[in-house]
C-alpha positions as CSV (number, residue, x, y, z in Angstrom):
1,M,0.0,0.0,0.0
2,L,1.3,3.4,-0.9
3,L,0.4,7.0,0.1
4,K,0.7,8.9,-3.2
5,R,-1.4,10.5,-5.9
6,T,-4.0,8.0,-7.1
7,D,-4.5,9.3,-10.6
8,L,-0.9,9.2,-11.7
9,D,0.1,5.8,-13.2
10,N,3.8,6.5,-12.6
11,E,3.1,6.7,-8.8
12,H,1.4,3.4,-8.4
13,G,2.4,1.6,-11.7
14,N,-1.2,0.3,-12.0
15,F,-0.1,-2.3,-9.5
16,F,0.1,-1.0,-5.9
17,E,-2.9,-0.3,-3.7
18,T,-2.7,3.4,-3.2
19,F,-4.4,6.0,-1.0
20,G,-3.8,9.6,-1.5
21,I,-5.0,12.7,-3.4
22,D,-6.1,13.4,-6.9
23,V,-4.0,16.0,-8.8
24,A,-7.1,17.8,-10.0
25,D,-8.2,18.2,-6.3
26,Q,-4.8,19.4,-5.4
27,I,-4.8,22.1,-8.1
28,E,-8.4,23.1,-7.2
29,Y,-7.6,23.5,-3.4
30,L,-4.4,25.4,-4.1
31,Y,-6.2,27.8,-6.5
32,K,-9.0,28.3,-3.9
33,A,-6.4,29.0,-1.1
34,I,-4.5,31.5,-3.3
35,D,-7.7,33.2,-4.4
36,A,-9.0,33.5,-0.8
37,R,-5.7,35.0,0.4
38,W,-5.8,37.6,-2.4
39,E,-9.4,38.5,-1.6
40,E,-8.8,38.8,2.1
41,P,-5.1,39.1,3.0
42,E,-5.7,39.4,6.7
43,R,-7.9,36.3,7.1
44,P,-6.5,33.8,9.6
45,Y,-4.4,30.9,8.2
46,A,-6.2,27.6,8.1
47,L,-5.7,24.0,7.2
48,E,-7.8,22.7,4.2
49,L,-7.9,18.9,3.8
50,I,-8.0,17.5,0.3
51,P,-10.4,14.6,-0.1
52,L,-8.8,11.2,0.1
53,T,-9.0,8.9,-2.9
54,H,-8.2,5.2,-3.4
55,F,-6.7,3.2,-6.3
56,A,-7.3,-0.5,-5.9
57,G,-4.1,-2.0,-7.2
58,E,-3.3,-5.7,-7.8
59,S,-0.7,-5.8,-5.0
60,V,-3.3,-6.6,-2.4
61,L,-3.7,-10.3,-1.6
62,K,-7.2,-11.5,-2.7
63,G,-9.2,-13.8,-0.4
64,P,-8.2,-14.6,3.2
65,S,-5.6,-12.3,4.7
66,R,-2.1,-13.7,5.4
67,R,-2.8,-13.4,9.2
68,Q,-5.7,-15.8,8.8
69,D,-3.6,-18.1,6.7
70,L,-1.0,-18.3,9.4
71,V,-3.5,-19.0,12.2
72,T,-5.2,-21.9,10.5
């Protein structure tokens, strides 16, 4: 499992299970933050969380987990 951008093939290789952000969301949130700062330079700084996305790669074991396999 990786923590990367889920919409860039070169970051997950169409193989790894990946959680992260989408580049389009990253661009949108950056634009909104810059625009808001320009409109109101004195506004307090804040943290904006970009929505989490998921790419279901082939690297995840299908069926029973390894832990279950070891217990039985």
